[in-house]
C-alpha positions, 0 to 999 in steps of 0.5 A: 693189171689194174692200178691199185688206188693211190690216195683219197681217190676213187660188173653188173650186167644191169644197175638194180637195187642193192640189199645192203645192210648194217651187219651181216646181211642187217638192213640198217636206216642210212643215219645209222652209226652201228650194225643192228641186228635184223637180217637182210629180207626177213626177220630171221636168219635165213634156215638151214643157211649159215649163221648171219647174227648172234656171234656175240655167244661164239666167246672169244675170236680172232680173225686176221685179215690181210688188205693191198688196200692200204691207202690213207686217206682211202679204202684203208680208211673205210676198212678200218672204220666199218672193222671198229664199228663190227667189233662194237657190235661184237665185243668178243671178236677182234680183228686184226688188220694187216695192210701191205703192198699189193706186191708183197701181197700177192706174193706171199698169200697164196704160201701163207693161206697153206700155212697155219699162220695164214690170214682169215680173210684176204684180198686176192688178185684174179687171174690166173697167177692168185685166185686160179691157184688158191682154188686149185690148192682148195686154200679159199672156200666157195661161197655161194651159200652166202651170196644166197643168204646176203643178198649179193646176187641182187647186187651184180649180173652174170658178166660181173660174177663170172670174175669171182668164179673158177671151177674147182680145178683152177683151170676154168675162168668164169665159170664154176663157184663164186670164190669171191666178192669185191668193194669197189668199182675201177674202171678207165674213164676220161678226166677232161680240161673243161677250160681247155675245150671251151678254149677251142670252142668245143663244147664237152656236150658234144661229144657223145660219139668215139668220131666226134671225139676224134674230130675234137682230138684234131681240133684241139691238135691245131688250136693249143701250142705244140708242147701242150698235148691233146692228151696227156698219157703214161706207159712208162709202166707197160699199162697205160697202152693196154688201159687206153687200148681199151676205151679205143676197141670200143668204137669197133666192137663190144666187150664180149668178145675180149672178154670170152679171150680172158675167160679162153673161151673156145674159138676166142681170137685176138686176131681180128677186127676190133683189136686191130683198128684199135692198135691203127688208131693209137699209132694215128694219134701217136704220130699225130702228136695227140700225146706228150712225146715222152709218153713212154717215159712218164709213169701212170700217176706222173702223167696224172700229176701233170693234167692236174698241173694244167697239161693236156685237154684229156687224161684217158686213166684208171677212176683211181687218180679221181682225187689227184685230178680234182684237186689240182683243176677245181672246177674245170675237171669233168668225167666221162668214158670213152664216147662210144662207136656204131654200138652206142655202148660205152666200151673200156677197161675196168673191173671191181676191186680186188677179189676178197677170199675166205680161207679153207682153214678159217674156223670161223667162216660165217663170221668171215662172211659178216664181216665182209658183207658189213664193210663192202655193202654197209650203208655206212660203209657205202658213205664212208667210201665215198668220203675217200673218194671210192666208188662201191661196188655195189649196184644203186650206190649214190654219190652225196649231190654235194659232190658233182665231179663224184657224181661223174665219177659213179656214173662213168662206172654204172654207165659202162656196168649198164652197158655191159662195157666192161673188159676185166684186164686183159692180161689176165688172160694169161701169165705172161700176157702182160708183158706180151701187150705192153711189149707189142702194143708200144711197138705196134704204137710206134709204128715198128711193128705192124697192128696185124702182126701186134696181134699174131704175137699176142694170140701167140701167148694166149694159144701157148697157155690155153693148151695147158688149160685141157 
């Protein structure tokens, strides 16, 4: 499960230059405030491909767009502002934006797409409950023609694009056509209170390996007051442990086995040393008092708020907590990825933001793709995302030099992408996996279940669902 961005906050294999454009598939100078009409990489639309411009000749057109990026200040501002620019370019086009809560959208969008009153463009949700169902029921269209025409294929490598791929029957995740595209990068990062590390004699630059980080936790536990946790932690909702384990898994292996397990690649299993050692490490930290004792009673966002007010030396949460941490700690705040294990690769939970889809019932799929291209990848959109502390998912996005902290958040995202270290979200592996993971992670951390028994129960859930896919 990913936590959606809150407030004014913030999978590629390799970083490449982004093929960004002003209008759908067009190139615009960074200083431009409105879209231009030159297709990206050429002077005319791609022959025999999708229509990429000239939408002013369609006559009056209305597109309905649904989004759960309802955070202001935040992505809602970017979507609204870019939509105004787009409609200024095409005055005959009216785009009606509807923002709603995440659960409200995903719980109703499939029924709405099946009706005659659904959105033309909507956000979905990776995994079997939403996106797989939409693909299977033919509610959305493959975006491959637009991926090629607009140069979206240059944004990400294969392991990133997999999170948007399904076979047309909706059964195989990570293979087949590409059904979605995303706007921001979201990964779990290590927030640091620099003042507390300095007071304990720890140089943040020395935390280059997981072992060094682990040793620093022991040092901090000895030097901080007993009432002050080394790591502020919130697991009330259950996904705190899911997010945290990802970074620890990176000390014992890379991200691919976990991704393969999520995609139900034959032979995948949760019962391995990488996972059981990571669970044991979390249990050891809990027993040693590294976390606040009430972590199972503290909400994820509440933990971020407490850290921002000075509780703890570290916080390991999503980069969507950037704004609250920066506002609270100011110049004492720093961001980095969880230091790597022997592989030297930075591994952790993360993926792009939720997928944008085009309805199979829309009369204007080319226009819908044009809007997506402008809102997701234009220089104006990139600047707007950074303005609202969001991290563009498009490879090569550069944070403003005037905000070093935001630069660290951007670097952490791009570093994880470059190292092929994004594990995605492990609850995607089955419709019931979220409950299974949160339950057994909590039991293992409390010492009420061995990591091996937890792994066995998790694999049993996976195996039960796997039988329905074949």
